[in-house]
DOVEX-921135 format. One record per residue: residue in three letters; z, x negated, y negated of N, C-alpha, C, O in turn. Coordinates in pm, whole numbers, plus 50000, padded with zeros to 5 digits. Each point is the difference from the previous one (the first is absolute). Layout:
BEGIN
ALAZXYZXYZXYZXY;...
//
This chain:
BEGIN
MET275276866559657500855007050116501555001249893500674990749952;THR499525023050037501115002849964501275000350061500285009050079;ALA500684980049886501394998850078500895010450016500785001749906;ILE499315006250191500865007250041501284996650053500164992850099;ARG500995013849816501384991050046500405013050125499925011749965;TYR500414985450145500235008950121501485001149991500714991549946;PRO499615016750096501605006949994500764994150101499384995850097;ASP501865002949901501144996150107499655011250100499875012049979;ALA500004979950152499725011150137500774992750106500674990049974;ASP499215016050160500674992350076499024993750103499565003550110;TYR500264985349807498774990450038500484992750135499104997450080;ALA501914999949947500704994350155500065012350083499814998350120;GLY500375011149849499475010350123498435000850022499404998050105;ARG500055005449764498494996950032499594989150110499275001950097;ILE501354986649868499484989550093500545000150131499394994050089;GLU501855013049937500314999950137499125010950069499824998350120;ARG499665012049826499375013950058498594990250049499495001250111;ALA499984988349774498634995150042500504992750135499405001350107;ARG501454993049882500614990150160499655008050093499144997350083;SER501685016549911500165008150085498575005950061499905002550120;SER499124999449797498525006950022499574985250063499674999750119;MET500344991849828499304984450035500155000450164499154998050087;ALA502505005949926500534995150170499265011750086499724998050118;ASP500015013749818499465011050085498764996450034499485003150107;ARG499834988549782498384996150055499894985350034499074992749967;ASN501795004550091500064982850064499704991149885499314990350031;ILE501015010649850498984992549894501324988849941501115004349968;ASP498624985550027500694988049983500654997749848501124996649960;VAL497645006749976500034995049867499105007849883498785000350011;LEU501825005349890499395008549921499664994349865500774997349907;LEU497865001250099499584992049833499485010349922499105007650035;ILE501704992649820499495011249921499614993749866500874994749933;SER497805005850023499754996849873499825008049874500985005849954;VAL497714995449980499635008649909500145012150041499895002150120;GLY500385009049789499785016550053501685002349999500934992249982;SER499025023750049501535003549988500654999250092501085005749993;ASP498694989050098501204995050130500864989449924501214999150015;LEU498104993549908500934989849960501455002049906501114994750011;PRO498275016949877501205003949950500935010150069501145002749963;TYR498305001750125500925010950062500874991050098500995006050041;LEU498914983749996500834990850086500884990549883501225001650009;THR498554993649937500234991349900500175004349823500294991749913;GLY499495020450066499775002849815499504989449941500514996449894;TYR498384996250162499464991149925498305002950014499605003550111;GLU499544995349793498905006250033498914984149954499934994149892;ALA499555003850204498924985249960499125003849922499415010850005;MET500394977549890498735001449962498694997350069499944989650066;PRO499165017049930498625000450097499264986249980498775000549996;LEU501774988749992499804988849985499204988650120500335001650118;GLU498804989049856499644990650090501364990750060499904992150094;ARG501085010149850501064992750076500575011050082500045012149977;LEU500514978950149500605010350084501315006449988500814990950014;THR499775019349968501205006650001500105008050120499305009950021;MET501864984150084500125008750113501364999250066500464989550044;ALA500385026249963500934998750097499814998250157499215006450068;VAL501584984649973500084995350120501205006850085501024993449980;VAL499235017750108500705004250033500225000850143499295008150060;THR501584984950009500274998450135501585007250042500905004649929;ALA499004994350182501555006250080500894996849934500705009549964;ASN499724977249989501114993349931499624998649856501024999949931;ASP497864999049998500224992149897498625011349891499085006950043;ALA501204991649868499015009049880499694987649871500924995249934;THR497805001250047499964988549912498765006049898499155007850045;LEU500844987649807499135005249940499384986449943500674993249921;VAL497895002350125499604990249950499065007549899499305010150011;VAL501024978049855499435003249862499324989949932500224988150021;PRO498955016049896499494985649935501424998749909500765008849959;LEU499284977250026500754994949898500355005749867501125002149953;LEU497275000749979500445005349858499835014049999499705004849891;GLU500425004150219500425012950015501335002950016500585009549948;ALA500054979950148501615000350033500735007849890500765009450025;PRO498984986249851501155007049896499825014149992500775007049934;ARG498124998450137499995014049973500765008350118500115012349995;VAL500364980550104500525004850127501605001649961500684990949953;ILE499815023250076501325003049986500714995950148499665005950103;ASP501374983549898500474998250130500815014750037500885003949923;ARG498825002650178500595012850026501324996450123500615008950060;GLY499624977749954500654995950104499805002050163500904998450082;VAL497905005149947499595003850154499004990850034499744998350119;PHE499524993749771498804992050081500234983549927500614996749898;GLU498914998450166500194983749935498545001649900498985006150032;ILE501244987049847498714997549940499944985350005500944992149993;LEU497675005250022499314987650039498954993749933498954999550063;PRO501054995549820499074998949899498804990250038500444993150092;TRP498645004249889499134990950029499054994849876499375006949920;ALA500714979750087499284994349910498344997350020499405000150108;GLU499974997349745498644998550043499224992650088498905003350043;THR501804985749986499504990550116500745003950130499904992050093;ASP500815018849924500585002950130498685010550090499135007349953;ASP501124990250155499095008050102500895014550027500864999550088;PRO498965013049841500455011050024499945003650158501065002850057;ILE497924997150002499505003950121500924990050112500445005550102;GLU499774983749882500724990650067501565004150005500555000150110;ILE500145003149780500935006449972500145012250074501015000050070;VAL498295010549937500235013250079499824995450146500755004650086;ARG498384987449942499654993550140501594996550055500445004050108;ARG500354987549791501134995350053501245010150024500954999850079;LEU498665008449824501275013550008499805009150095500925006950044;MET497504994250008499805006750120500704994850133500215008650086;GLY500114980249937500474992550115499085001250090498834996849978;SER501655008850149499424999350141499445017550018499675004750109;ALA500335001149792499285014150011498974998950073499214990749990;GLY500685019350096498475002450060499185010249942498794998449984;GLN502055016149973499725009049953500015002049827501095000149944;ALA497785001549984500645001249847499245012449956498835001750034;ALA501875007549886499295013849928499674993849843500874993649941;ILE498035008550007499644992849887499845014049913499575010450051;GLY500824988549812499665014449916498524997949980499304990149981;ALA500485022950032498565007649975499344994949866498784998649991;GLN501964999049921499324995749867499784984549976499474995349899;THR501064997050214499974985349960498654993450009499265001350098;TRP500444990949784498794995449975499434993450136500574991550068;ALA498195014549956499504992050121499974985150010500374994750104;ARG499204998149793500304984550000501474995950054500144990050071;PHE500825017649896500944994650069500495001350139500724992450066;LEU498705019749967499995003850176499104989850071500444993150093;VAL498455006149868499274989250066500574984750010499824992350094;GLN500985004849776500584986950018500925000550088500354989250048;LEU500285022549999501585000350064499275001350131500424991550079;GLN498705015749971499354998750139499344988850020499804998850121;ARG499624989149796499764989250030500824989650031499774990950080;SER501675011849818501004990950063500895003950096500884992750045;LEU498895019949990501055004450107498875006650104499995012349998;PRO499074981150094498885006350079500765006050145499275004250089;LEU501924996049925500645004250111500985014549961500475007150089;VAL499714995249782500765011549924498995010850005498824998149971;GLY501635012350063499145015250003500495004449886501195001149973;PHE497575002549936500265010349895499715012550012499055004150067;THR501945005049853499505013950002500365005649872500714993349925;ASP498895017550042500185007849855501675003250007500635004150097;ALA499774993249794501445003149988500235018949945501015005849960;THR497764998650059500455014349931500655008950093500565010549965;ALA499354984250185500615011050081501564994749999500905007350040;VAL499314982149921501494995049982500605007349877501125005050016;MET498314996249871500275001449865499745016849967500825006849938;SER498134997350105500065015349977500965009350031500245008849918;GLY500434990750197500995009450056500844996349917500555010249958;LEU500054976949972501164998449906499735007049843500985002549931;ARG497805000150025499875002349915499455013149985499565003549891;ILE500425003250196499385014749979501085007949979499765011249955;VAL501284986050063500925011649995501204993249880500664989950026;LYS499435016849860500334994049873501705004549994500385011250037;ASP500454979549917501515002549995500125005649851499015000549927;ALA502065003050040500405011249921499354991949867499125005649935;ASP501344980950030499594993249869498655001349991499495004049895;GLU499744992850217498765000250010499235015149963498945000849938;ILE501525005950092499645013749972500125005249846499205007049938;ASP502204986650015500585002449844498794992849927499495006949911;LEU499984981350107499384993049915498365007250022499234998149906;LEU500305009150201498755005650004500165014349912499135005749935;ARG502254998050085500305013249909499705000549847499535008849928;ARG500964978050050500034997649856498894996349941499655002849886;ALA499754990450197498164998449987499135012450035498794998549987;GLY501635012550051499365009250003500105010149886499105007449960;ALA502224991549994500505007349891499004995849873499345007449927;ALA500764981350072499324989649894498595004549988499535000849887;THR499715002350219498965006750003499835011349927499335000449897;ASP501235008950152500285012849973500054998249846499085006149946;ARG501514989149992500195000249855498824994549928499685005349894;VAL499654984550152498464996549976498835013750040498895000249946;VAL501355006150112499215012450038500335010649885499155007649954;SER502404992049999500125011049906499584995349857499975007549903;ARG499784981550096499344996349854498604999950012499465000649890;LEU499674998850213498665001950039499595013049963498915001749946;ARG502025009650084499785012849971499935002649878499505010849969;SER500864982149947500105004649859498924991649897499765002449882;ILE499794989150188498824989549917498735006850016499795007350097;ARG499204990349798498495003349995499384988650080500044988049973;PHE499195020050165499104992950055498484995149944499494988850003;SER499985024349944498695000849963499804988649876500694998949899;GLY498394994650133499564990149893500524985950019499754991049919;THR501025007250198500204985950016499424995250134499425007950075;THR500744979749953499304994850153501135000250087501205001349976;GLU498084997050145500775001550105500884987249973501225001549987;ALA498124984050003500854988849988501134999049892500914991750003;ALA498875018749892500884997449902501205007450037501124995449980;LEU498625018650086501075008150060500754992150117501225000850018;ALA497864990850064501254991950103500394989949932501014994950048;ARG498524999449847501234990049912501325006849979501164996350017;HIS498205016949932501385007649919501365001750154501214997750000;VAL498055006350090500695002250094500704991450053501135002450042;MET498284985349964500784988449997501344997249939501064997550057;GLU498645003549808500844999949898500995008150027501104994750010;MET498855014950001501265013350050500574995650096501224998649990;THR498094997450146500794997350127501094987749963501015000450072;VAL498974990849847500744988349965500695006349909501174996850021;GLU498755011249880501145007349924500945007650039501185000149963;GLU498125008450137501145008550089500924996250103500805007450058;GLY498994978149962500994993850080499544989550095500774991250036;HIS498015009450007499514989050066500054987149982499674996449886;ASP500624995750183499944982949958498634995549966499784991049919;VAL498955018250172498714994349956499245012550070500345007050096;ALA498814993349843498595013150047499054991850090499254991249957;THR500865012350165499094995350137498545004449986499164991150001;PHE500425022249984498565003350007499875012049901501005004749945;HIS497844999850036499705013749938498745005350031499174991049991;ILE500445017450034498895010350026499785008749916500735009850017;VAL498354991349871499715010549911498575003050044499384989450011;ALA499975019850014498935004750081499525014549930500635010550011;ALA498254988149922499745012349908498885007250061499214994350075;GLY500695021249887498685003750067499514996250136500775001550095;PRO497524991649935499884999050112500654989450067499904999150122;ASN500984989749787500294990850055501185002150098500394992550090;ALA500035018149876501675007550051499575000850157500944999850078;ALA497955001149968499205000250152500294986150055499954999950123;SER500254991849837500244985850066502074997549973500584996549897;PRO499915006450216501254999449997500584986449948501224999749986;HIS498064988849983500574986249968499244997149910499484988850012;HIS500225017249895499024998449895500784992549891501075004049954;GLU498234983950003500294990149880499785006449878498825002649974;PRO502155001149933499715002749877499114992349942500154987750002;GLY498645019149927499064996049932499765003049845500985003649934;GLU497854995150007499755004249882499865011649966499955002049879;ARG499935009450210499345012450001501235007749923501214999550023;VAL498055008149872501005007549907500225014750044499125008450017;ILE502224993249999500535014050064499275012049910499894998749878;ALA499755010050174499245009849914500615016250014500735002850095;PRO499005004649831500395014750083499555004150101498864995950026;GLY501645011450051499525001050142500204993550095499835003450117;ASP500704983049827500494988950123501035005450088500785008649959;CYS499244986750163501184999950072500464983249985499204990849986;VAL502195007850019500404986049969501184998050123501085006049998;VAL498574985250100500914996350105501094987049964499624988350006;VAL501475014749964500624988149955500984996250125500625009450047;ASP499594977450012500604994050093500294990449946499264993849923;PHE502105002850115500244987749921501914998750073500735008650049;GLY499464977049923501474994150032500634991849977499254994649919;GLY501854997350085500554987549977500964996850104500265005950105;ARG500274982349837501524997350090501115000349920499914998449878;LEU501215003550184501274996549919500814995950101499935005750109;GLY500814985649875500934991450081499044995850127500434999250115;GLY498244998249849499284997050153499445010850070499174997950088;TYR501185012849883499635014250058499015009049913500045002549879;CYS498995001950227498715004449950500155015749958500835006250067;SER498435001449826500085012549999498405004149993499324991149948;ASP500055019450089498805004450023499835012849991500435006550094;THR498995000049806499885013949970498915004949934499674994249896;THR499475019050156498655002149942500355013449940500845007650047;ARG498434994649842500025014749931498514999649943499394990049965;THR500115025250034498485001449998500255009749857500765009749994;PHE498524985949910499745004849855498855009349991499214999350094;HIS500465011349791498654999049984499815004849859500825008549966;VAL498494988749961499304999549829499865011950011498935002250057;GLY501785010049912499475011949977499955009650111500064993450104;GLU499885016749917500195009250144498855000050060498865001849956;PRO501684995550180498714994450112499475011150022500455010949962;GLY498564987350100498945011550066500495006350094501104995450033;ALA498455016150045500495003950121500034996850118500915003250076;GLU498094990249955499894990050109501224989050014500634998550105;TYR499614994549783501084988849997501125004450018500854994450070;ALA499325018749854501655005750034500135007950102501135003650034;GLU497964999850023499775002650151500804987850097501125000750049;ALA498014989249958500414988850050501314992049981500714992750069;PHE499275011049826501524993449925501135007450081500874993750060;ALA499065020649940500775008850048500354995550148501144999150045;ALA497744998450017500174995650148500724987250013500944997550076;LEU498444994349832501154986349995501125000950024500634995850097;GLN499825012149780501784999449999500625007550111501214998650018;ALA497995010750071500435008150094499994988250115500915000650083;ALA498304990849926499764989850104501294989649987500764997750093;GLN499364996349770501104991349976501365005750000500904991749987;MET499405019250024501235006250000500075003450197501064999850063;ALA497885002349987500155000550160500494986250039500894998450083;GLY498334989449838500354989650074501594994749995500654993150078;THR499665013449797501074997849944501175005450102500934993750050;ALA498825016849960500995009550079500094995450135501035001650065;ALA497654991149994500134998150137500654987150021500364998750117;ALA499894991849810500734987250007501535004149991500585007549922;GLY499904984650188501305000450056500184992250106499034994150048;PRO502335004650009500414989850083499375005150150499755011650033;GLY500144980950016499405004250142498205006549983499435004650099;VAL500054994949798498535004350008499194987650008500394990149937;ALA498485009450137499114991450006499474997449895499705010349941;ALA499894976049981499424999149914498725006649977499655003749888;GLN499694997950213498615007050000500205014749977499085006549951;ASP501854998350075500275012249976500185006249844499785011749969;VAL500534981149971500075003149843498474998349962499585008049916;ASP499524982650136498754998649960499065011850033498995003549938;ARG501545001750169499445014250058500375010049925499275008849955;ALA501954990050029500475014449903499285003549854499815011249952;SER499904977750000499304999849854498465001150019499285007149929;ARG500164982750208498565003449980499805014450073498925005049969;ARG501815002450116499495013850034499945010849907499275009950009;VAL501564987349900500015007049866498475000149924499575011049964;LEU499684978050014498924997849934498925001550112498864999749952;VAL501175001550159498974999750079500225015749992499025005449950;ASP501905002650083500205016150021499075004949855499125008750004;ALA501264984249877499495006649871498464993749976499395003149898;GLY500104989450184498534997149973500024986249965498874995350014;TRP502004996149943499964987349925500124989250089499914988449963;GLY500295015050156500834986450103498824987549985500294988149983;GLU498435016950025498864986150006500124993549880499214990649982;TRP501675012249919499844990049909501604996349936500384998049885;PHE500255002150233501554993250013499564987550074499605001650115;ILE500424985349830498994989750076500944990350032499454989650037;HIS502155009949961500634990850006501365005150082500135011950028;ARG500924977750011501105005050052500935012849887499685003849888;THR501164999150173500945007349933501234990149921500795005149920;GLY499234984450104501064992749958500384986750076499544997250111;HIS501384994749815500014985050020501894998449966500595005849910;GLY499894986650171501244995749970500144991349877499004995349946;ILE502185002550011499854995149863501634993549988500975006750037;GLY499174979149906501074991349986500404989149907500595000249892;LEU498964991250172499794986549911498674999350007499384994549908;ASP500115009550175497955003249991499815012749975500735008950045;GLY498034993749861499965013549950499125005050140499735012049995;HIS499884982450102499315006550124500694992450133499664988850038;GLU501195017950013500584993150141500535012250094499905011849963;ASP500694984350165500115007950045500805011449985500884995749925;PRO499465019650105498915004250077498955003849931499924999549877;TYR498945005950223498505003049951500085012350064500235001650120;LEU499595007049798499895017250007498525003150038499135004249923;VAL500734992850213498275003450021499565003050123500754996050089;GLU498275009849947500085003750124499904986950103499764988849955;GLY500435013650182500494988850097501104993449976500294990950077;ASN500245010949853501724991949975501275011250024500515007849919;ASP499764990250212500795009250061501674996249991500935006250052;SER499134981749865501394995249989500545011049913499265007049931;VAL502324994650073500815009949935500794995149907500704989950005;LEU499145019449891501044998249867501314999350039500435007450089;GLU500174985549861501744994249983500235003749855499215000149906;PRO502115003050101500765000449875499634983049935499904989650065;GLY499985012449804499914986049945498514995449972499734992549906;MET499535011350163498544998249970499485006949875500195011449958;ALA499134978649996499325006449827498475000750034499524991150070;PHE499675019349882498575001550025500015009549887500885006549944;SER497294991650035499435007449895499415015850077499745001250120;VAL500195006749806498975012350089499075003849858500405002849887;GLU498334996150162498964999349891498735003050026499154991149997;PRO500545021050031498695006150033499394996749906500604993949912;GLY497625009850068499354995449906498425009950052499505000150112;VAL500025007349768498685002450048499194992149921500284999549881;TYR498824994450157498904993349917498135004150031499364997050101;MET500245008749805498785004249999498994989049939500034998349878;PRO499144994850196499284988749959498965003349870499055007650020;GLY501134987949881499324998149885500175014549890499215004649918;ARG502114999750122500405012349941501334997449937500184997949880;TRP500935002750235501205002049919501214995150107499504997750110;GLY501595000749886500814996950094501445005549972500195004249886;MET500784996450197501505000649976500884995250088499524996750108;ARG501835001749875500794995050099501515004449910500085000849877;ILE500995001650217501125001049971500884990950117499915000150123;GLU500904992849792500744989150105501675000749932500274997949882;ASP500675005650222501534997749999500524986550087499374996850101;ILE501394998049871500834992050087500965004150047500945002749925;LEU499184999450224500895006950059501224991750082499554988750020;VAL501855012650037500744990750079500295012850096500235011449959;CYS499734985050161500545007350091501275000049993500524989249970;THR500215020550049501665002550025500325005550115499185003350086;ALA502204998049923500545006350155499515010550023499715001450119;ASP499965010249792499825012350022498625006449908499835011749966;GLY499394977850012498945003649946498964989749873499234991350040;ARG500905011049850499334988649946500375004249872500275011349959;GLU499674973149958500535000749827498714998249933499274994350080;SER500045008249796498815000949953500664989949875500895004249926;LEU498574983150063500324988649880499075002649910499994992449903;ASN499165016950100499035004749870500355014749987500075007950094;ASN500134994649790500705016349968499195003649858500525008249925;SER498404986650044499215003449879499045012150040499935001350122;PRO499295008349803499755010150034498624997450073499284991249953;ARG500335015150149499074998250090498715006649982499014997550069;GLU501025011049836498735010549961499034994349935500364989549946;LEU498515013350036498984994049905500425002149869500185010649941;ALA499994974750010500124998949853499175000749907499234990649987;ILE500705019949930498985005649908500294991049855501025002049933;VAL498034988650033500204993749892498755001049894498985006450022;GLU501304985749855498695000149900499174989950035498954998249939;
//
């Protein structure tokens, strides 16, 4: 795990907003362990260890229970007590004591099951619920500092795409190109590269293909989807390349894909239902005869997690608000033959949207 130094933020304000959300839902205590909710509230990211780390937030107190050997990594933000526990201590008992007489507890969705089970055994009269309802509403709208980090991360991926457009694809393997993408992701400003999809030829028909030893050859399409983290915040972009000029069918499909991505982007804005962005992109591909091969949602939220609320998918009628950040990424995937995808990260603004990715979206012809 690469350590991320989280920037200064209004952690006190975030904890207070969490308390307000708890009160609205009759939650007495919030228990947050591994996952992105913890750094959102505290500026500290827990190591995913067998040793329990847990923020315990009540109406009056906020305490970070942390293994003694991990305590030096915690920056004291002045808004929560740091309570280290030693190897012979029982952290579940410490958390139980801090919970006091709580009757309802909201626990982080990514908490290890072993810790939840231990807490339930220790507190048989306490009702436990998923903390997503408490935390998602806080995190879904980004403040100006969060958007700036997302903007910087997006610009860094644009610089990687610019470099990709000038290199030779033919003759290298998917895995080798993926390693190069990861290296460039860090070189261009990310703290860490988090994922990399390089899918060539028929492999491009698998949206989440894992790069392998397939040698990229003339005539191949190549889907490159990658991202990293900067100050804890994620980037995610996809561009499609073609080794040499494409055939007529591929060019026709890509023209429809570009139009679909533009339509989804144009549809996004304040007051728009998330599903309507999906509908706008999907309608273009359906009308052009490619809708059957657009097999996933149009987009997902992004922030401290690469995938988070809001999700741009049919059935989600929640309304976009200024400060929400999300992808618009339609794709077309012909099994056994080829695939294509274009992805930008957008932020909803008061009067529309801002694209955080601005590298060229047309099909990049490479050697």
